[in-house]
TINUTI-626019 format. One record per residue: residue number from 0; chain; x, y, z of N, C-alpha, C in turn. Coordinates in nm, 4 decimals, m for minus. Example, Ala and Ser with C-alpha at 12.3 -4.5 7.8 and 13.67 -1.06 7.14 Angstrom:
+------+-------+----------+----------+----------+----------+----------+----------+----------+----------+----------+
| resi | chain |       nX |       nY |       nZ |      caX |      caY |      caZ |       cX |       cY |       cZ |
+------+-------+----------+----------+----------+----------+----------+----------+----------+----------+----------+
|    0 |     A |   1.3190 |  m0.5690 |   0.7800 |   1.2300 |  m0.4500 |   0.7800 |   1.3200 |  m0.3300 |   0.7800 |
|    1 |     A |   1.2850 |  m0.2250 |   0.7080 |   1.3670 |  m0.1060 |   0.7140 |   1.2900 |   0.0030 |   0.7870 |
+------+-------+----------+----------+----------+----------+----------+----------+----------+----------+----------+
//
This chain:
+------+-------+----------+----------+----------+----------+----------+----------+----------+----------+----------+
| resi | chain |       nX |       nY |       nZ |      caX |      caY |      caZ |       cX |       cY |       cZ |
+------+-------+----------+----------+----------+----------+----------+----------+----------+----------+----------+
|    0 |     A |   1.0800 |  m2.8987 |  m2.2813 |   1.1649 |  m2.8659 |  m2.2066 |   1.1851 |  m2.7051 |  m2.2359 |
|    1 |     A |   1.2144 |  m2.6121 |  m2.2066 |   1.2569 |  m2.4878 |  m2.2495 |   1.3268 |  m2.4186 |  m2.0957 |
|    2 |     A |   1.4099 |  m2.3265 |  m2.1239 |   1.4732 |  m2.2745 |  m1.9864 |   1.4785 |  m2.1939 |  m2.0834 |
|    3 |     A |   1.4357 |  m2.0966 |  m1.8833 |   1.4623 |  m1.9030 |  m1.9253 |   1.5996 |  m1.8870 |  m1.8584 |
|    4 |     A |   1.6237 |  m1.7974 |  m1.8878 |   1.7088 |  m1.6933 |  m1.7872 |   1.6152 |  m1.5944 |  m1.7319 |
|    5 |     A |   1.5758 |  m1.5835 |  m1.6076 |   1.5273 |  m1.4692 |  m1.5596 |   1.6567 |  m1.3313 |  m1.5712 |
|    6 |     A |   1.7222 |  m1.3596 |  m1.4940 |   1.7907 |  m1.2868 |  m1.4944 |   1.8072 |  m1.1674 |  m1.6133 |
|    7 |     A |   1.8153 |  m1.2456 |  m1.6825 |   1.8559 |  m1.1564 |  m1.8086 |   1.7155 |  m1.0845 |  m1.8774 |
|    8 |     A |   1.6767 |  m1.1996 |  m1.8523 |   1.5500 |  m1.1618 |  m1.9614 |   1.4649 |  m1.0390 |  m1.8499 |
|    9 |     A |   1.4684 |  m1.0602 |  m1.7182 |   1.4746 |  m0.9231 |  m1.6705 |   1.5790 |  m0.7617 |  m1.7024 |
|   10 |     A |   1.6747 |  m0.8105 |  m1.7108 |   1.7488 |  m0.6705 |  m1.7408 |   1.7189 |  m0.6487 |  m1.8983 |
|   11 |     A |   1.6661 |  m0.7222 |  m2.0119 |   1.6592 |  m0.6852 |  m2.1161 |   1.5164 |  m0.5814 |  m2.0985 |
|   12 |     A |   1.4526 |  m0.6526 |  m1.9856 |   1.2393 |  m0.5661 |  m1.9793 |   1.2638 |  m0.4509 |  m1.9818 |
|   13 |     A |   1.4112 |  m0.4480 |  m1.8262 |   1.4638 |  m0.2995 |  m1.8084 |   1.5022 |  m0.1552 |  m1.8506 |
|   14 |     A |   1.6122 |  m0.2503 |  m1.9227 |   1.6209 |  m0.1462 |  m2.0855 |   1.5059 |  m0.1068 |  m2.1754 |
|   15 |     A |   1.4477 |  m0.2138 |  m2.1979 |   1.2798 |  m0.1567 |  m2.2733 |   1.2288 |  m0.0928 |  m2.2098 |
|   16 |     A |   1.1770 |  m0.0748 |  m2.0881 |   1.1345 |   0.0047 |  m1.9552 |   1.1843 |   0.1202 |  m1.9430 |
|   17 |     A |   1.3029 |   0.1335 |  m1.9930 |   1.3858 |   0.2706 |  m1.9413 |   1.3555 |   0.3280 |  m2.0839 |
|   18 |     A |   1.3412 |   0.2857 |  m2.2003 |   1.2939 |   0.3488 |  m2.3619 |   1.1650 |   0.3481 |  m2.3954 |
|   19 |     A |   1.0709 |   0.2993 |  m2.2679 |   0.9671 |   0.3122 |  m2.3850 |   0.8886 |   0.4374 |  m2.2778 |
|   20 |     A |   0.7601 |   0.5264 |  m2.3008 |   0.7136 |   0.6496 |  m2.2899 |   0.6138 |   0.5415 |  m2.1225 |
|   21 |     A |   0.5713 |   0.4590 |  m2.1338 |   0.5083 |   0.4585 |  m1.9845 |   0.5805 |   0.3729 |  m1.8992 |
|   22 |     A |   0.7067 |   0.3326 |  m1.8846 |   0.8152 |   0.3300 |  m1.7719 |   0.7989 |   0.1966 |  m1.7717 |
|   23 |     A |   0.7478 |   0.1119 |  m1.8606 |   0.7166 |  m0.0334 |  m1.8479 |   0.7094 |  m0.1114 |  m1.9379 |
|   24 |     A |   0.7919 |  m0.2262 |  m1.9287 |   0.8010 |  m0.3662 |  m2.0478 |   0.7442 |  m0.4766 |  m1.9504 |
|   25 |     A |   0.6638 |  m0.5763 |  m2.0380 |   0.6126 |  m0.6855 |  m2.0080 |   0.6834 |  m0.7953 |  m2.0760 |
|   26 |     A |   0.7153 |  m0.9297 |  m2.0373 |   0.7629 |  m1.0172 |  m2.1376 |   0.6567 |  m1.1651 |  m2.0950 |
|   27 |     A |   0.5824 |  m1.2212 |  m2.1187 |   0.5165 |  m1.3559 |  m2.0714 |   0.5819 |  m1.4628 |  m2.1223 |
|   28 |     A |   0.6250 |  m1.5479 |  m1.9438 |   0.7547 |  m1.6650 |  m2.0025 |   0.6595 |  m1.7669 |  m2.0499 |
|   29 |     A |   0.5443 |  m1.8563 |  m1.9313 |   0.4814 |  m1.9454 |  m1.9210 |   0.3315 |  m1.8697 |  m1.9491 |
|   30 |     A |   0.2569 |  m1.9661 |  m2.0029 |   0.1054 |  m1.9019 |  m2.0917 |   0.0242 |  m1.8478 |  m2.0825 |
|   31 |     A |  m0.0783 |  m1.7761 |  m2.0500 |  m0.1546 |  m1.6893 |  m2.1880 |  m0.2746 |  m1.6989 |  m2.1571 |
|   32 |     A |  m0.3598 |  m1.6659 |  m2.1804 |  m0.4541 |  m1.6665 |  m2.1811 |  m0.5636 |  m1.8223 |  m2.2499 |
|   33 |     A |  m0.5072 |  m1.9002 |  m2.2497 |  m0.5514 |  m1.9935 |  m2.2766 |  m0.4896 |  m2.0846 |  m2.1569 |
|   34 |     A |  m0.4244 |  m2.0981 |  m2.0772 |  m0.3874 |  m2.1311 |  m1.9655 |  m0.4181 |  m2.1068 |  m1.8461 |
|   35 |     A |  m0.3932 |  m2.1911 |  m1.7280 |  m0.4367 |  m2.1945 |  m1.6283 |  m0.3755 |  m2.0592 |  m1.5379 |
|   36 |     A |  m0.2408 |  m2.1441 |  m1.5706 |  m0.1165 |  m2.0429 |  m1.4691 |  m0.0272 |  m1.9551 |  m1.5799 |
|   37 |     A |  m0.0018 |  m1.8099 |  m1.5528 |   0.0574 |  m1.7509 |  m1.6196 |   0.1921 |  m1.7323 |  m1.5454 |
|   38 |     A |   0.2714 |  m1.7093 |  m1.6157 |   0.3793 |  m1.6096 |  m1.5649 |   0.4615 |  m1.4740 |  m1.6442 |
|   39 |     A |   0.4689 |  m1.3840 |  m1.5952 |   0.5272 |  m1.2372 |  m1.6752 |   0.6098 |  m1.1800 |  m1.5748 |
|   40 |     A |   0.7922 |  m1.1606 |  m1.6689 |   0.8680 |  m1.0847 |  m1.6445 |   0.7920 |  m0.8614 |  m1.6729 |
|   41 |     A |   0.7272 |  m0.8085 |  m1.5681 |   0.6975 |  m0.6800 |  m1.5235 |   0.8723 |  m0.6037 |  m1.5390 |
|   42 |     A |   0.8813 |  m0.5103 |  m1.5648 |   0.9568 |  m0.4279 |  m1.5501 |   0.9156 |  m0.2647 |  m1.5027 |
|   43 |     A |   1.0285 |  m0.2198 |  m1.4618 |   0.9054 |  m0.0735 |  m1.3918 |   1.0280 |   0.0446 |  m1.4253 |
|   44 |     A |   0.9874 |   0.1670 |  m1.4596 |   1.1251 |   0.2571 |  m1.4332 |   1.0716 |   0.2935 |  m1.2649 |
|   45 |     A |   1.1916 |   0.3816 |  m1.1939 |   1.1366 |   0.4540 |  m1.0628 |   1.0438 |   0.5146 |  m1.0281 |
|   46 |     A |   0.8852 |   0.4999 |  m0.9965 |   0.8186 |   0.5958 |  m0.9743 |   0.6806 |   0.5283 |  m1.0602 |
|   47 |     A |   0.6667 |   0.4400 |  m1.1694 |   0.5606 |   0.3828 |  m1.2566 |   0.5275 |   0.2991 |  m1.1339 |
|   48 |     A |   0.4189 |   0.3195 |  m1.1982 |   0.2780 |   0.2762 |  m1.1571 |   0.1956 |   0.1763 |  m1.1877 |
|   49 |     A |   0.1612 |   0.0675 |  m1.1595 |   0.0208 |  m0.0630 |  m1.2777 |  m0.0267 |   0.0168 |  m1.1873 |
|   50 |     A |  m0.1665 |   0.0963 |  m1.2512 |  m0.2681 |   0.1329 |  m1.2271 |  m0.3480 |   0.0254 |  m1.1249 |
|   51 |     A |  m0.3982 |   0.0656 |  m1.0169 |  m0.5428 |   0.0070 |  m0.9698 |  m0.6032 |  m0.1542 |  m1.0821 |
|   52 |     A |  m0.6286 |  m0.1854 |  m0.9899 |  m0.7037 |  m0.3000 |  m1.0697 |  m0.7477 |  m0.4402 |  m0.9959 |
|   53 |     A |  m0.8459 |  m0.5367 |  m1.0418 |  m0.8717 |  m0.6303 |  m0.9766 |  m0.7650 |  m0.7368 |  m0.9843 |
|   54 |     A |  m0.7554 |  m0.8081 |  m0.8959 |  m0.7224 |  m1.0011 |  m0.9003 |  m0.7719 |  m1.0517 |  m1.0124 |
|   55 |     A |  m0.6856 |  m1.1012 |  m1.0930 |  m0.7794 |  m1.2372 |  m1.1622 |  m0.8009 |  m1.3427 |  m1.0621 |
|   56 |     A |  m0.6875 |  m1.4311 |  m0.9629 |  m0.6941 |  m1.5173 |  m0.9382 |  m0.5636 |  m1.5064 |  m0.9101 |
|   57 |     A |  m0.5792 |  m1.6311 |  m0.7969 |  m0.4154 |  m1.6490 |  m0.6587 |  m0.2706 |  m1.6472 |  m0.7517 |
|   58 |     A |  m0.2229 |  m1.5010 |  m0.7301 |  m0.1344 |  m1.4330 |  m0.7904 |  m0.0082 |  m1.3962 |  m0.6766 |
|   59 |     A |   0.1327 |  m1.3960 |  m0.7551 |   0.2725 |  m1.3572 |  m0.6261 |   0.3170 |  m1.2798 |  m0.7059 |
|   60 |     A |   0.4102 |  m1.2392 |  m0.6287 |   0.5582 |  m1.1110 |  m0.7213 |   0.6872 |  m1.1640 |  m0.6271 |
|   61 |     A |   0.7485 |  m1.1857 |  m0.7458 |   0.8920 |  m1.2025 |  m0.6490 |   0.9187 |  m1.1340 |  m0.7433 |
|   62 |     A |   1.0255 |  m1.0144 |  m0.6674 |   1.0958 |  m0.9272 |  m0.7247 |   1.2704 |  m0.9525 |  m0.7593 |
|   63 |     A |   1.2652 |  m1.0148 |  m0.8498 |   1.4038 |  m1.0065 |  m0.9233 |   1.4720 |  m0.9011 |  m0.8940 |
|   64 |     A |   1.4673 |  m0.7250 |  m0.9207 |   1.5713 |  m0.6732 |  m0.9163 |   1.4650 |  m0.5681 |  m0.8596 |
|   65 |     A |   1.5698 |  m0.4517 |  m0.8025 |   1.4843 |  m0.3242 |  m0.7570 |   1.3802 |  m0.3567 |  m0.5901 |
|   66 |     A |   1.3483 |  m0.2615 |  m0.6176 |   1.2194 |  m0.2034 |  m0.5118 |   1.0624 |  m0.2349 |  m0.5587 |
|   67 |     A |   0.9607 |  m0.2678 |  m0.5166 |   0.7940 |  m0.2677 |  m0.4922 |   0.8060 |  m0.1684 |  m0.4288 |
|   68 |     A |   0.6279 |  m0.1799 |  m0.4142 |   0.5259 |  m0.1551 |  m0.3141 |   0.4177 |  m0.2132 |  m0.3459 |
|   69 |     A |   0.3459 |  m0.2872 |  m0.3278 |   0.2088 |  m0.3133 |  m0.3203 |   0.0948 |  m0.2991 |  m0.2293 |
|   70 |     A |   0.0221 |  m0.2489 |  m0.3075 |  m0.0931 |  m0.1443 |  m0.2219 |  m0.2491 |  m0.1788 |  m0.2878 |
|   71 |     A |  m0.3012 |  m0.1943 |  m0.1504 |  m0.4530 |  m0.2922 |  m0.1741 |  m0.5104 |  m0.1930 |  m0.0272 |
|   72 |     A |  m0.6170 |  m0.1255 |  m0.0590 |  m0.6946 |  m0.0594 |   0.0037 |  m0.5892 |   0.0738 |   0.1078 |
|   73 |     A |  m0.5852 |   0.0232 |   0.2244 |  m0.5433 |   0.0637 |   0.3519 |  m0.3310 |   0.0527 |   0.3466 |
|   74 |     A |  m0.3452 |  m0.0487 |   0.3401 |  m0.2751 |  m0.1657 |   0.3791 |  m0.1639 |  m0.1201 |   0.2311 |
|   75 |     A |  m0.0011 |  m0.1959 |   0.3044 |   0.1198 |  m0.1453 |   0.1636 |   0.1683 |  m0.2298 |   0.2703 |
|   76 |     A |   0.2712 |  m0.2656 |   0.1689 |   0.4060 |  m0.3862 |   0.1493 |   0.5309 |  m0.3572 |   0.0346 |
|   77 |     A |   0.6299 |  m0.3023 |   0.0617 |   0.7707 |  m0.2625 |   0.0410 |   0.7963 |  m0.3916 |   0.0874 |
|   78 |     A |   0.9264 |  m0.4302 |  m0.0774 |   0.9212 |  m0.6241 |  m0.1109 |   1.0842 |  m0.5363 |  m0.1799 |
|   79 |     A |   1.1606 |  m0.6091 |  m0.1630 |   1.3086 |  m0.5859 |  m0.2374 |   1.3727 |  m0.6706 |  m0.3104 |
|   80 |     A |   1.4973 |  m0.6959 |  m0.3969 |   1.5364 |  m0.8463 |  m0.4946 |   1.5234 |  m0.9573 |  m0.3426 |
|   81 |     A |   1.4762 |  m1.0664 |  m0.4113 |   1.4642 |  m1.1313 |  m0.3430 |   1.3108 |  m1.1915 |  m0.3008 |
|   82 |     A |   1.2144 |  m1.0897 |  m0.2421 |   1.1224 |  m1.1316 |  m0.1588 |   1.0194 |  m1.1768 |  m0.2474 |
|   83 |     A |   0.9340 |  m1.2245 |  m0.1953 |   0.8091 |  m1.3124 |  m0.2699 |   0.6473 |  m1.2405 |  m0.1942 |
|   84 |     A |   0.6079 |  m1.1218 |  m0.2341 |   0.4953 |  m1.1481 |  m0.2314 |   0.3280 |  m1.1935 |  m0.2275 |
|   85 |     A |   0.2498 |  m1.2133 |  m0.1523 |   0.1610 |  m1.2517 |  m0.1782 |   0.0361 |  m1.1814 |  m0.1490 |
|   86 |     A |  m0.0628 |  m1.1401 |  m0.3665 |  m0.1381 |  m1.0128 |  m0.3347 |  m0.2533 |  m1.0831 |  m0.3276 |
|   87 |     A |  m0.3112 |  m0.9609 |  m0.2650 |  m0.4204 |  m0.9886 |  m0.1713 |  m0.5008 |  m1.0104 |  m0.2564 |
|   88 |     A |  m0.6325 |  m1.1086 |  m0.2098 |  m0.7531 |  m1.0860 |  m0.2811 |  m0.8381 |  m0.9836 |  m0.2806 |
|   89 |     A |  m0.7632 |  m0.8198 |  m0.3456 |  m0.8668 |  m0.6898 |  m0.3708 |  m0.8059 |  m0.6511 |  m0.4610 |
|   90 |     A |  m0.8189 |  m0.5332 |  m0.4864 |  m0.7915 |  m0.4095 |  m0.5822 |  m0.6875 |  m0.4015 |  m0.5533 |
|   91 |     A |  m0.6003 |  m0.3491 |  m0.6184 |  m0.4526 |  m0.3431 |  m0.5550 |  m0.3751 |  m0.2632 |  m0.6839 |
|   92 |     A |  m0.2951 |  m0.2265 |  m0.6231 |  m0.1768 |  m0.1524 |  m0.7332 |   0.0022 |  m0.1858 |  m0.7429 |
|   93 |     A |   0.0968 |  m0.1947 |  m0.7583 |   0.1906 |  m0.1622 |  m0.8043 |   0.3106 |  m0.0282 |  m0.8153 |
|   94 |     A |   0.4080 |  m0.0561 |  m0.7555 |   0.4731 |   0.1072 |  m0.7813 |   0.5769 |   0.0843 |  m0.7513 |
|   95 |     A |   0.6861 |   0.0690 |  m0.8732 |   0.8405 |   0.0861 |  m0.9063 |   0.8660 |   0.2224 |  m0.8129 |
|   96 |     A |   0.9377 |   0.1843 |  m0.6674 |   1.0223 |   0.2549 |  m0.5450 |   1.1772 |   0.2678 |  m0.6087 |
|   97 |     A |   1.1890 |   0.1924 |  m0.7131 |   1.2983 |   0.2817 |  m0.7500 |   1.2737 |   0.1325 |  m0.9192 |
|   98 |     A |   1.4238 |   0.1460 |  m0.9706 |   1.3458 |   0.0736 |  m1.1311 |   1.3645 |  m0.0895 |  m1.1073 |
|   99 |     A |   1.2767 |  m0.1490 |  m1.1096 |   1.2813 |  m0.2739 |  m1.1008 |   1.2141 |  m0.3873 |  m1.1837 |
|  100 |     A |   1.2093 |  m0.4822 |  m1.1729 |   1.2072 |  m0.5856 |  m1.2444 |   1.1530 |  m0.6999 |  m1.1069 |
|  101 |     A |   1.0138 |  m0.8155 |  m1.1667 |   0.9426 |  m0.8544 |  m1.1387 |   0.8702 |  m0.9632 |  m1.1634 |
|  102 |     A |   0.8503 |  m1.1131 |  m1.1056 |   0.7833 |  m1.2227 |  m1.1750 |   0.6843 |  m1.2120 |  m1.1113 |
|  103 |     A |   0.5185 |  m1.1921 |  m1.2112 |   0.3932 |  m1.1907 |  m1.1495 |   0.3603 |  m1.3438 |  m1.2412 |
|  104 |     A |   0.3236 |  m1.4240 |  m1.0888 |   0.2689 |  m1.5356 |  m1.1162 |   0.1146 |  m1.5460 |  m1.0767 |
|  105 |     A |   0.0224 |  m1.5894 |  m1.1862 |  m0.1827 |  m1.5515 |  m1.1571 |  m0.2246 |  m1.7366 |  m1.2377 |
|  106 |     A |  m0.2763 |  m1.7665 |  m1.0966 |  m0.3528 |  m1.9104 |  m1.1605 |  m0.4578 |  m1.8440 |  m1.1694 |
|  107 |     A |  m0.5502 |  m1.8769 |  m1.2804 |  m0.6861 |  m1.8051 |  m1.2535 |  m0.7862 |  m1.8958 |  m1.2388 |
|  108 |     A |  m0.9431 |  m1.8093 |  m1.1748 |  m0.9907 |  m1.8425 |  m1.1491 |  m1.0551 |  m1.8662 |  m1.2299 |
|  109 |     A |  m1.1813 |  m2.0285 |  m1.2181 |  m1.2975 |  m2.0882 |  m1.3256 |  m1.3834 |  m1.9385 |  m1.3393 |
+------+-------+----------+----------+----------+----------+----------+----------+----------+----------+----------+
//
């Protein structure tokens, strides 16, 4: 068994995002390409956008800190620390409305 502090990892990734030219940093805490389930802590500085992309499977975004906006087509949802977003099964993007860290959970489809 392995224990991970998501709060500590979020702080670490926010520091890395602040130092990165792209304004973001990420660390996969479970799974990967060989697993069905993947969980990744993503940190983004205010104004950073993860460009529109396809949904690779069932996915959720749990906001660890800060505030983000999930955009899919003409719909958008704002979330802040403690909120869980269900990612729609369509192209979408994610924008940091303030410095933010999220836990992205994806269960890939076959």
